[in-house]
Phi, psi and omega in degrees: 000317181299320179301318178294319178299316180293323178297320176302314181298318177300317180297316182293318179294326182298331179295331181260329187279325182269101181254334186197189182300310182301318182289326177297313182293323177294323176298318181292318180295325179295323175295315177298320179299323179299314185285342173267006174066036174289157179297121186291329176293317178296325177300311180304310186290312185291315181289327174296319177292322178297317179296319181300314183291317180300313184284335178275324180271350176050052178283165179289166183301322182293321179288324177299316180296319180295319181294313182291328176292323175298316178297317179299323177296319178294324177295323181297328181278350186262003181298140182262156175270155182285142179274147182238149175065028181286139178263121185266117176244171178295329177296316177299318179299315179298313181295322180297307182289334174296318179294317180298311181297335181285328188241351184294134181219143177102200182299153178303334183286348174296334179306328184298321181296317176301311182295319178300313184287318184279311189272327183270309186272317184274300184277339179057040177280329184226164171260165180296328176294319176296324177298316177299317179301316180299320179294320177300315177299317179295334182280327186267350178266153182297149178105179182287169178302336181301342176297348173304328180298329178298311184294315179298320176299324178292319178298325186270329186213023176072208181299319179297320181293322178299315179294317181296318179297314183298311181294318183299319184280333182267335185301312182303326182298315179297318182291316183291325177296318180291327182280327186267339187309315180301340185257003188298312182300319178296316181298320180296329182275346185274124176293329177298307181295319181298314181290331177293320179291325176298319177296319177299318178300317183292319179293321177302317180297316179300318179297318179297320179295320178296312181291331177298317177300314182296311182290330176298323176296328179280334184268323185268087189249351178201185184300317181300308181299324176296317178295316178300320180295318181297313180296322176296321177299316177300317183294320183284312185277331185262315185253000174058037180286141180302145182289336177300313180293324179295317180295315178300317178297317179299318176298318180298315179299316179297319178297316182297317179293330178288316182291325182278000000 
């Protein structure tokens, strides 16, 4: 069910994020960067800047291709190796989500790309299945998808970790909104800032597409899960059923299949 919900989010974001050639190419490079395990923060910044420069200077297609290929090469060299033997404390949880909350941009589902690469692949604090469980909990509880951080914090460091994760991921938003608000009107009128945000949107979309594929492999493991996913897709895209009901129904089906 969660995979279908994320696919819906990717589809909705794509309608706004892919505006032209530069944003489409940035999206494709972002997907490639995800699969080579490049640093996602660096991907956001570099590709966002690349789109901004391309769109403002109106360079030709050949130059555009060269710049984005150069950026993708830099991303390939920037991938981090996984940490081993890390001890997870509530302080570590707070600092991790503070970092994520400070740089995360786009739909809340972009959070999944950060969590998959940082928690599952690099630090190996969680498995992909645990990440899917956390997203499911975040989906059925009130509030934004970011409440996933609460559940992950609990898995890693108990009640203190849950509190630390929640504060860590939301705190930067309050600080940044207060700091940036006086400059909002000027930023909206700036073509440089506008095009930079276009680039960030496109890269966010690419990261979401990559994590959807990765989590799909972890979730679709047999005939039952495949059928549930197909029925969920019909319910979401054809009948516009709320994702909350879908997640609850998916949980009920999974429980019933286990008991039977």
